[in-house]
C-alpha positions as CSV (number, residue, x, y, z in Angstrom):
1,M,60.7,-149.1,70.4
2,P,61.4,-151.2,73.5
3,A,61.3,-155.0,73.1
4,I,58.1,-155.4,75.0
5,G,56.5,-152.7,72.8
6,R,57.5,-154.6,69.7
7,H,55.9,-157.7,71.3
8,V,52.6,-155.8,71.7
9,S,52.7,-154.5,68.2
10,K,53.0,-158.0,66.8
11,L,50.5,-159.6,69.2
12,S,48.9,-162.9,68.0
13,G,47.5,-166.1,69.5
14,Y,45.5,-166.4,72.7
15,A,45.6,-163.7,75.4
16,P,43.3,-164.6,78.4
17,A,40.9,-161.9,79.8
18,L,41.8,-162.7,83.4
19,P,39.2,-163.0,86.2
20,T,39.9,-161.3,89.5
21,P,40.1,-163.7,92.5
22,F,38.9,-162.5,95.8
23,N,39.2,-163.7,99.4
24,D,36.2,-164.3,101.6
25,D,36.7,-160.8,103.1
26,G,36.3,-159.2,99.6
27,A,40.0,-158.4,99.2
28,I,41.9,-159.4,96.1
29,D,43.5,-162.9,96.5
30,R,47.0,-161.8,95.4
31,A,48.5,-165.2,95.8
32,A,45.8,-166.9,93.6
33,F,46.2,-164.1,91.0
34,E,49.9,-164.6,90.9
35,R,49.6,-168.3,90.4
36,F,47.0,-167.8,87.7
37,C,49.1,-165.3,85.8
38,D,52.1,-167.6,85.9
39,R,50.1,-170.6,84.8
40,Q,48.8,-168.8,81.8
41,I,52.2,-167.7,80.7
42,R,53.6,-171.3,81.1
43,E,50.7,-172.6,79.0
44,G,51.5,-170.3,76.1
45,A,49.5,-167.1,76.6
46,T,50.9,-164.4,74.4
47,A,49.7,-161.6,76.8
48,L,47.8,-161.1,80.0
49,V,44.7,-158.9,79.9
50,V,43.8,-157.6,83.3
51,C,41.1,-155.2,84.6
52,G,38.7,-156.0,81.8
53,T,35.0,-156.8,82.2
54,T,35.9,-160.5,82.9
55,G,38.0,-159.2,85.7
56,E,35.0,-157.2,87.1
57,A,36.6,-153.9,86.2
58,P,33.3,-151.9,86.7
59,T,33.3,-152.8,90.4
60,L,37.1,-152.5,91.1
61,S,38.5,-149.5,92.9
62,P,41.4,-147.5,91.5
63,A,43.7,-149.1,94.1
64,E,42.5,-152.6,93.1
65,D,43.1,-151.8,89.4
66,G,46.7,-150.7,90.2
67,A,47.3,-153.7,92.4
68,L,46.2,-156.2,89.7
69,I,48.3,-154.5,87.0
70,R,51.4,-154.4,89.2
71,I,51.0,-158.1,90.2
72,A,50.6,-159.2,86.5
73,V,53.6,-157.1,85.5
74,G,55.7,-158.6,88.4
75,V,54.8,-162.1,87.4
76,A,55.2,-161.5,83.6
77,R,58.7,-160.1,84.1
78,G,58.7,-159.0,80.4
79,R,58.0,-162.5,79.2
80,V,54.7,-161.4,77.8
81,P,53.0,-157.9,77.7
82,V,50.4,-156.9,80.2
83,I,47.4,-155.2,78.7
84,A,45.2,-153.3,81.1
85,G,41.5,-152.5,80.6
86,A,41.1,-148.7,80.9
87,G,37.8,-147.9,79.3
88,S,35.0,-145.6,80.3
89,N,32.0,-143.8,78.7
90,S,33.6,-140.6,80.1
91,T,36.6,-139.5,78.1
92,A,38.1,-137.8,81.1
93,H,37.7,-140.9,83.2
94,A,39.2,-143.1,80.5
95,I,42.2,-140.9,80.3
96,E,42.6,-141.1,84.1
97,L,42.4,-144.9,84.0
98,T,44.9,-145.0,81.1
99,R,47.4,-142.8,82.9
100,D,47.0,-144.9,86.1
101,A,47.6,-148.1,84.1
102,E,50.7,-146.6,82.5
103,A,52.0,-145.6,86.0
104,A,51.4,-149.2,87.3
105,G,53.6,-150.6,84.5
106,A,51.1,-151.8,81.9
107,D,52.5,-152.4,78.4
108,A,49.3,-151.5,76.5
109,I,45.7,-150.6,77.2
110,L,42.4,-152.0,76.0
111,S,39.9,-149.1,75.5
112,V,36.2,-149.9,75.0
113,V,33.7,-148.0,72.9
114,P,31.9,-145.6,75.2
115,Y,28.8,-147.4,76.6
116,Y,25.3,-146.2,77.3
117,N,25.9,-142.7,75.8
118,K,25.5,-144.0,72.2
119,P,28.0,-141.5,70.7
120,T,28.2,-140.9,67.0
121,Q,31.1,-142.2,64.9
122,V,32.6,-138.7,65.0
123,G,32.3,-138.7,68.8
124,M,33.9,-142.1,69.1
125,H,36.8,-140.9,67.0
126,A,37.3,-137.8,69.2
127,H,37.1,-140.0,72.3
128,F,39.8,-142.4,71.2
129,H,41.9,-139.6,69.7
130,A,42.0,-137.8,73.1
131,I,43.0,-141.0,74.9
132,A,45.8,-141.6,72.4
133,Q,47.1,-138.1,73.0
134,S,47.2,-138.6,76.8
135,T,49.5,-141.6,76.9
136,G,52.6,-143.2,75.5
137,L,51.2,-146.7,75.6
138,P,49.9,-148.7,72.6
139,I,46.1,-148.8,72.5
140,I,43.8,-151.7,71.4
141,L,40.3,-150.6,70.6
142,Y,37.5,-152.8,72.0
143,D,34.3,-153.0,70.0
144,V,31.5,-154.9,71.8
145,P,28.1,-153.5,70.6
146,S,26.1,-156.1,72.6
147,R,27.3,-154.3,75.7
148,T,27.8,-150.7,74.6
149,A,24.6,-150.3,72.5
150,C,26.7,-148.9,69.6
151,G,29.6,-150.1,67.6
152,L,32.7,-148.9,65.8
153,A,32.1,-148.6,62.0
154,D,34.9,-150.1,59.8
155,E,35.6,-146.6,58.5
156,T,36.1,-145.3,62.0
157,V,38.5,-148.1,62.8
158,A,40.4,-147.3,59.6
159,R,40.7,-143.6,60.6
160,L,41.9,-144.4,64.1
161,A,44.4,-147.0,62.8
162,K,46.3,-144.1,61.2
163,M,47.4,-143.0,64.6
164,P,50.6,-144.9,65.4
165,Q,49.6,-145.6,69.0
166,I,46.4,-147.4,68.0
167,I,47.7,-150.8,67.1
168,G,44.7,-153.1,67.1
169,L,41.1,-154.0,67.6
170,K,39.4,-156.5,69.9
171,D,36.3,-157.3,67.9
172,A,33.5,-158.9,69.9
173,T,30.9,-158.5,67.3
174,G,30.9,-162.1,66.3
175,D,31.2,-161.0,62.6
176,V,33.8,-163.5,61.2
177,T,33.9,-161.6,57.8
178,R,35.3,-158.5,59.5
179,P,39.0,-159.3,59.1
180,L,38.5,-159.6,55.4
181,R,36.8,-156.2,55.3
182,L,39.2,-154.4,57.6
183,R,42.6,-155.7,56.5
184,P,42.7,-153.6,53.3
185,L,41.7,-150.6,55.3
186,V,44.1,-150.9,58.3
187,G,47.2,-152.5,56.7
188,P,49.0,-155.7,57.5
189,D,50.5,-154.8,60.9
190,F,47.2,-153.7,62.6
191,R,46.2,-156.4,65.1
192,L,42.8,-157.9,64.5
193,L,41.8,-159.9,67.7
194,T,38.5,-161.5,68.2
195,G,36.8,-161.2,71.6
196,D,34.2,-163.9,70.7
197,D,35.4,-167.4,71.6
198,A,32.5,-169.0,69.9
199,T,33.6,-167.8,66.4
200,A,37.4,-167.6,67.0
201,F,38.2,-170.5,64.7
202,A,36.4,-168.8,61.8
203,F,37.9,-165.4,62.6
204,F,41.4,-166.9,62.4
205,A,40.5,-168.6,59.1
206,Q,39.6,-165.2,57.7
207,G,43.0,-163.7,58.7
208,G,42.5,-162.6,62.3
209,N,45.6,-162.4,64.4
210,G,44.4,-163.8,67.7
211,C,41.8,-163.9,70.5
212,I,41.4,-162.0,73.8
213,S,39.6,-165.0,75.3
214,V,37.6,-166.1,78.3
215,T,37.7,-169.8,77.4
216,S,41.5,-169.8,77.5
217,N,41.3,-169.1,81.2
218,V,40.2,-172.7,81.7
219,A,41.8,-174.4,78.7
220,P,44.9,-172.4,77.5
221,G,46.6,-175.4,76.0
222,L,43.6,-176.4,73.9
223,C,43.1,-172.9,72.6
224,R,46.8,-172.5,71.8
225,N,46.9,-175.8,69.9
226,M,43.8,-174.8,67.9
227,F,45.3,-171.4,67.0
228,L,48.7,-172.9,66.0
229,A,47.1,-175.6,63.8
230,C,45.0,-172.9,62.1
231,R,48.1,-170.6,61.6
232,Q,50.1,-173.5,60.1
233,G,47.3,-174.4,57.7
234,Q,46.5,-177.7,59.4
235,I,42.8,-177.1,59.1
236,T,41.7,-180.7,59.8
237,S,43.8,-180.7,63.0
238,A,42.5,-177.2,63.9
239,Q,38.9,-178.4,63.5
240,R,39.6,-181.3,65.9
241,W,41.0,-178.9,68.5
242,A,38.1,-176.5,68.0
243,I,35.5,-179.1,69.0
244,P,36.5,-179.3,72.7
245,V,37.2,-175.5,72.8
246,A,33.7,-174.9,71.5
247,K,32.2,-177.1,74.2
248,L,33.9,-174.9,76.9
249,T,33.0,-171.6,75.3
250,V,31.2,-169.2,77.6
251,V,28.3,-167.4,75.9
């Protein structure tokens, strides 16, 4: 496995879900995005997550998707992995987005539960299985039932985790007990990442590996300090860092 692939497979800490800056004419502000990516890396981000919902992915064109991924890859220069949002409620469209992300140089993809359609658990398994078969990239599942109207069951996550390419879960359910339930089902190497800034501290305390975060866009250093203190067992210190992080949390 290439070095960057190993880095994705061991992902931990804070990875910002990057916003997309635009010029007054509606075009991507490439210079601003480059600066933002570089700042996040310098402040300790462990990955860059681009073309997600925070980055306004539903309204980006394919050309804009590709441009953002290529900019992030160019700035990262292998220092941290670039994870590209490539989800859709259409399996064929999700596969197309995944292949485009791979061609643009992404190191992994973030693939959301199909929204609006309300598929069964069998249907969700088939959806993600087909995506995994279409690409050589590692895949992080994204469970956000408040937006998709349905969620991944623990048993479905466990079945999907048996596929080598499916390496983790972004869990935006806000259920801080989920790491304790999932860990025995998915093994020690599967990445459990919260997508809910408000409950990140509790998620880490229950064995979560990290956070794909909105708040870290504005306070990467604070978020990093809180995570490291928690990881090192310095709970009192972690709690002190968690207070200003909580005040900044977007809900």
